N, C-alpha and C positions, 0 to 999 in steps of 0.2 A: 510508429512508436506511440504508446499510450502512457500518459503521465498520471500518477496517483498522488493525492495528498492524504496523508494519514491524519485524520482529524481527531481532536480530543474526545468528542462525543460519539464518534463513529457514524455520523449522519453523512449521507451523500450530499455533495455541494457542487452542483453543475457537473462537470466531467470528473470531479474528484471523489474519492471514497476512502474509507479506512477507519482506523482506530489509533488514537494517540499512544505512542510507546515511550514517551519521555516527558518529564515536566518542563523541559527546556523548549518545547514547541513541536511543530509538526515535522514529519520526516517526508522528504520528497523522493519519489522513486521514478525510474525509467524502466518500463517493461520492454526489454529489447530481445532480439533473437538469442543473445547470450544469457538471458535470464534477467531477473530483477536486480537492479543496481542501485541500492540505497546510498544516499549521501552520508548517512551515519552508519558506518560499517559494523559497529558493535551490535546493531539491531538486525543485521542481515537475515539471520535464520528466522526470527520472529516475523519480520516484514514479509519475507518470501512465503511463509506459511499463511499469513493473512491474505496476501494477494491471491495465492492459489485457491484458498477457500472462497474468496469473493468470485473468482472466475468460475469455480464449480457451481456456486450458488446461481450466478446469472445464467449459466447454461441450463440450469434446471427449471428456469422460469418459462 
C-alpha cells in the first residue's frame, strides 16, 4: 500500500505528494487494490484524478 499526503503547496515531502483540496488541512489517502480511498469522501473524485495524474507523470520520467 502506498500512502499519499495531499499538501497545500503541492510539493513532494518524503514519501508524500499532492495538492491541498481544502482549507481544513491535508487529505490522507490509501492507494489500495480497490482504488484510492480518501478519508474525506467529498473530495474522492478530485483526489483520485490527482493521484492518477501523479502516477502517469512518474511513469513518464
